[in-house]
N, C-alpha and C positions, 0 to 999 in steps of 0.2 A: 211360252216363256221368252223365246228369242224376240218375238214381236214386242213384248213388254220392255225388254232391255234396250230396245231401240226407240222407245216411245218418249214423247215429251214428259209423260208422267214420271218415268224412271229418272230422267235427268233432273226434273224438278225436285224429286225427293232426295236425290243424291246431293243437290246443292243446298236444299233447305236444311237437311241434317248435317251435311258436311260443313256448313257455315256456322250453325248453331252449337253443335256439340263441342268444338274446341273452345268457344266462348263460355259455355257452361262449365267446362273443366277449369278454365282460368278463373272464372268467377267463384267456383267452389274453393279453389286454392286461396283466394282472397278471404272468403268466408271463414275458412279454417285458421287463417292468420288474424282473424278478428277485425278485418276491414269491411265493414258494411257498405261503405261507399264504393269500393272496388267491386264487390259482389253485385250491387245494384246496377252499376254501369255496364258490366258484362252481361247481366241478365237482360237489361233493357235493350242492349245492342242485339242480343240473340233474337229478340222479338221481331226484328225487322228482317231476319233471314228468309222467312217464307216469301215476303214481298220481293226481296232481292233476287231470290231464285226464280220467281215468276217473271220479273223483268228481264233476267238473263235468258230464260228459255224462250219467252215470247218476243221481246223487243231486241234483245242482244243477238240471239242466234237465228230466230225465225223471222224477224222484222215484221211481226204481226201485232195487232192490238192485243192488249192483255185480256180483254173480255170482262174485266171487272166493271161493275156498274157503280160509279162514284157519285153521280148527281143525286142529291136528296130529293125525293118526291114525297110530298105530304098530302096532296089532294086525294081524299078517299082512303087514306092510309094512316090517319091519325091514331087509330086504336092500336096499330102495331108499333108505332113510334112510342106511344105511351107504355106498351108492353116492354119495349127495349129499355126504357128508363126505369120503370118500376118493377119489372119482373124479377131481377136479381134480389132486390131487397125483400120482395114478398116471399120468394122461395127460401131465402136465408132466415127470415122471421119464422116461417112455418116449420122449417127444419129444426131451428133452435128450440122452438116451443115443444115440438115432439120429443126432442132429446131430453130436455129438462123435465118434461112430464114423465118420461120413463125412468129418469135418473135424478129425482129431486134432491138427493143428497149432494149432487155435484153443482147445484145452483147456490151461489153466494152473492147476495146483494149488498154486502158490506164493502166491496172493492178490494178484496185481498189480492186478486190477480193484478189489478192496476198498480197497487202498492208494490207487489213483489216483482212484476215483470217490467214495469215502467219507471219505478222509483218514487221516492217520497215527493220530489218536485212535481211530478205529474199528478200524483194523488192530491197534493195541496192545491194545485191549480184547479183541479176538478171541484174540490170542496169550496174553494174561494168563489167560484162562479155559481155556487148553489146547485150544482148538478149531482145527481146520484148516479151510481154505475148503470142502473137501468135507463136513466135519461141519456147517458152517454151512448148506450146501445141504440136508442132511438135517433139520436143526433147522427151517429155514424150511418145508420140506414137511410136517413133523409139525405145526407150528403151523397151517399152512393146512388141515390135515385135522382140526383140533380147535377150540380157542377162537378163533383168528383168523377162521375161517370164520363163526362165530356173531357176532362183533363186526362184521365186514364186512356180514353179512346185514341188520343194522339199517339200512344205507344201500341195499344192493342190493334190498331189498324194494320200494323206491319204483319201480324199473324193473320188477321181476318181476311185481308186481301189475298193471301196465299191459300189458307184453308177453305174459306167460303168461296172466294172468287175463282179459284183454279182447281184445287184438289177435289172438292165435292162434284163439280160437273164432270171432271175426268173420270172419277170413280163410278159415277152413274153410267157413263158410256161404257166403261170396262165391265161393270157387273150387271148392267141392264136393270137395275132396281135401285130406287132412291133410298129405301130402307136399308138395304145391304151397304150402300155407299155411306150412309150415316154411321153405321156400326164400324165399317172399315176405317173411315176417316177419323172416328173417335179413338180407335186403337192406335192409329198412326200418330195422332196428336198427343196422346198420352205417352207413347214411347219416345216421342221427341223430347220429353222432359226427363227421361231416365238418368242421364249422366249427373245432372244437378241433384236429383233425388238420391242417387247412390253415394255421391261424394260429399254433398253438403247437407243432406237430410231435408231437402226442400219439401215442403208441404207437411210431411208427417214426422220429421225429426229423426232421432235415433232411439234405439232401445225399446221400440214397441214390439208386441208379439207378432211374429211372422215377418220381421224385418229381413231383407228389404222387399222380398217378393210379393208379400201381401199388399204393401203400399203401392208397388209398381202396377200390380194387376188392378187394384181398386181404382187407381187414378185413371186407368184406361176406361173403366166403367164410368167414372165421373166425366171424362172427356166425351164419351158417347152421349151422355145426357146433355152436357153443355153444347156440344157440337150439333146435335139434332135440333135443339131449340134455336141456336144461333143461325143455323142454316134456314130454319123456318122464318125467322125474323128477316133475314136477307131476302128470301124469296118473296115475302109478303110486302116488304117496303120497297124493294128494288134498289136499295142503296147499301153499299158496304159500310157506310157510316153508322147505320142503325145497328148492325151486328157489332161494330167496334164499340159503340156506346154500351150495348148490353154486356159485352166482354169487359169493358172498363168498369161497369157497375159491379160485376162479379168480383173483380179485384178490389174494388173500393169497400164493399161490405164484408169481405171475407173474414176479417178479424172480429167483427162485432160480437158474435156469441161468446168469445173468450173473455170479454169484459166482465162477465158475471159468473165466471168459472171459479169453482172452489179449488184453490191451488193445493190444498191438503189432500184432495182426492180427484185429480184431473182425469183419470180414466185413460183409455187407449185412444190416441188420435185417429185411428182408423174407424173408430166407432162414432166419435163426435167430440165436441159440439159443432165444429166447423162444417160447412156445407159439403166438404170433401169426405166427411165421415159417412159411413153406410147408413146410420139412422137418420141424420138430417137430410141425406140425399133422397130418402124414400118418396117424399112428395114430388120432387122433380122426376124421379125415376118412373113414377106412376104416369105422369104426363108424357114423358118420353115414350113409354111403351104404348100409350094410346096413339101418339103421333105415328110411331113406327107401324102399328097395326093398320092404321088408315092408309098409310103409304103402300103397305103390302097389298091391301085389297084393291088399290087402284092399278096395280101392275097387270 
């Protein structure tokens, strides 16, 4: 324990959490005051705290290279770059299809969610373009697998450089096992979001069954799945930008399944239809368990 408290990893975590949690608290205050702009700015700033912590630990205190592989390498790795772009949309679509197959009464193709949540203007704009709610889902998924993933990557790289570029290798050295490091890293990443979840209802909102502990625990499982696959993308492409694009894609497609949700019977957010619900998460969870099992066998 004493060795850990003196390690780079401890100081990194202290800085990554110490920088992000106050920003999340301030952002939550803005959210409760109805200021979406203030909330977005604070949350976006917090995304760069893992990178800032890495730079302080390695470059500021230690005068060492960060160890993050930044340069994009494409030769012989095109398949993994394609997975970085398309993977989030595929998992989101599979998860939503599974959820609505199990709960068909929660599927509404009339656009009631768009009308209720986004307003008459958004609904009129959709119909003026000749788009149906299902078409809007497909458009959102397509955007999330292309330019939206790249735009979001500019913010997601702040997290990815820290979690993938530093945390995962350090946990592997500490725990001696890639699979264990993926699980531990996912729990750490999930816990990093806890203040904004507790104070602003981030991801699952308020009033759901088991609030807030169920949401906090489930999100750690979500981050184990996301983190394991993002670590794999980083490992296979050799570039942190691939992981950032995949992370950006996750953020871009996140809301797509809500566009066809029946607002009269939305169900529990911890169940679905978003990818962070337990039912839509099942396809990704199955792939994650397969990856973790393979990593365990290699030890």
